[in-house]
N, C-alpha and C positions, 0 to 999 in steps of 0.2 A: 735257261742255264741251271744246271744242277749244282747244289752245294750241300755240304755235310757240316752239321754242328756237333762237336765233340765235347762231352762233359768229362773233365779231367780232374782226378784227385790223386794225392800223394799219400802213400801208406804212412799212417802215424800222424797225419796233419789235422785230424779231426774235421770240424765243419769248415773246411776251406776247399774251395774248388774254383775252377775256371772253365768257361765255355768259349771255345774258339771255332770259327767257321772258315772252311776252305772250299774251294771249287773241286769238282770231280777231276779236273785236269792237273791239279797240283799234286805234289808227290808226298811220300812219307817223310822225306827230308824236310819239306815245307812244314809238315805237321810237327816234326821234332823242333824246328826253329820257332814255331808259333807257341809251343808249350814252354820252351825256354824263355821266350819273351814274356809270356803271360805270368810266369812265376818269378821273373826277374833274376834268372840264373845266368851263368856265364858261358854256356855252350863250350866248355873246355875239356870235355871227355868223350869217349866213345859211347855208343848207345845201340840198342836193338829194339825192334818191335816183335812181339810174339803173338801171332794172330789167334792161336788157340788158347791164349791166356795162361800158358805154362812156361815159366821161365826156363831158359836154356834148352828148350826143345828145338833142335836145329831144323826139324821138319817144317816148322811154321815161322822160322826166324827171317826177318828182313833187317839188314844191317849195312854198314859201309864195308866194302871189300877191303881185305887186308892190304895195307900199304897205300890206300887211297887217302888223300887229304880232303876232308869235306869242308864245306863253307863255314868259315869262322874258327876253324881249329887252329890253335897256335902251334907253330913248329917247335917252340921251346919245350913242349910237353913230350916230344918224341923220346928223349933220353929217359924220362921218367917211366914212360910206357914200357920201354925195353927192359928197364930194371924190374918193373912189376912182373913182366912176363918171365924173366929169369927166376924171380922168387917163386912164382907159381909153378914153374917147371921143377924146381928143387923140391917144393912141397909135394908135388904129385909123385916124384920118385921115392919119397920117404913114406908114402901111404898107399895102401891098396885095399881093395874090397875084402881080400882074405884077412887082412888085419882087422877090418871093421867087423866081419862075421865072427872072428875069434873072441871078440870082446863080450862081456856081459852087458846087460842093459845099463847098469850103473856106470860101467866104464865108458860106454858110448856117450852117456849124458855128461860125464866128466870131460871127455874129449871135446864135445861140442862147446861146453862152457869155457874150456881153455882156448879153443879156437876163437870164439867171439871176444874173449877178454884180450887176447894177444893181437888180434887183427882189427878190432873195432867193427867188424861186420856183423850183420844180423844172422841169427842161427838158421834162418831160411836158406841163406846162401850155402851153408854147409850141407844141409839136407838135399838141396837141389843138386849139389855136386855129387853126392852119393847116388841119387836117382839117375843122373846122367852117366855115371860110371857103370851102373847096372844096365842101362839101356845100351851102352856101347859094348858091354860084355856079351849081351844077347844078340847084338847086331854088329859084328865086327866090320862089316862092309861100310858102315857109316864113318869109319876112320879114314876112308879114302877121300881124296880131295874132291869136293863138289862145288859146283858153281853156286855162289851165294845169291840170294834175292837182294838186289841192290836198291836201297831206299831212294837213291837219286833217280832211278829209272822207273820206279813203281808209282803210277798214278793212283790216287785214292779211288777213282771211279772204276779201276780195274779189279778191285778187291771184292766186289759183289757184297758190300756191307749191307746189313739190314738194321733198321731202327731197333734199338735196344741191345744190339750186339756189343760185347765187351772184349777188349784185348789188352795186352800188357806192354808197357813201354818201360824199359830198363835203361837208366842213364847212369854213367860212371860205374864201370864194372868193378871198381875197387870198393866204393861205398855202397854200391848195389841199391840205388834209389829206384823204387818201383812205383810207377804211376798206373792207375787203372783208367783206361780210356773207354768211354761208352758212347756209342752213336746215339746222341740225344734226338736228332731230327735230320731228315733228308728233305731238302727243299728243291722241288722240281722247277720252281719259278723264282729263283734267287735274283736279287738286285744286280743287274749287269753293270750298274754304274758304281757299285761299291768296290773298295780295295780289299783284296784278299791276300793272305789270311788276315782275319780280324778278330779281335777280342770282343765278344758280345756280352759276357757276364763275368763279374769278378766278385767272389764272396770270401771274406776273411783275409787276414794278412798273410802274404806269401811266406812260407817258412824259409829260413836262411839256408843257402846251399851248404855252408860250412858252419854248422852250429857249434856251440860249446859242447864239450864231451859230457858235461853235466846234464845235457838235454837228451842223452841217449835213451833214457827210459821211455821217452815218448814213443819210441818205435814199437812198444808192446801194445799200443792201442789197437783195438779190434777195428777192422775196416767197416764193421756194421755201424760204427758211429758216424761215418761219412754220410752226408746228405746226398740223396739221389737227385 
């Protein structure tokens, strides 16, 4: 039986990581739930995996189809999500690439600083939004409805993962928590009597899902400080 061991780190958490093991037959949804369990988080927001390690690149995204209720998701959050989507739509209508290009570099930096201050989101989220707008401008066909890669139907063994390969797991599209997931090992002769998914290594105290705002500076840490 084949299993995969994933080394998972959260941006800004320093020398904190978890290793989780899943079978080839288990899904990306199972991996999501294993990470949530390993970090003692609440599984209360939407999420996506980006297999090319580039956030918001739809060409490599695996997620939950719009309108689907995934395991553990609380119905009480639906109203909040709809309000967030409305706010995002209003924001998109008031900003365009032409506006961005018309700005000086200093004005762009000021806008990014204002965005992060007002929303509490990391600057990377804004820059990724600009990159995605540029990509859609160059490829307008991408705006057409496409069938999404469903995490609930995607078995890990079908992804042709290689040892050492890395990909991105983004949880909570509002707070934009980014986990780096690395294929630590592939076991061709895994223990068939073990229960999977399972946590095989835990180093460091798990960061809080909802930290105090005073801790926001921790997000500026370089990922190079994370232990491989």
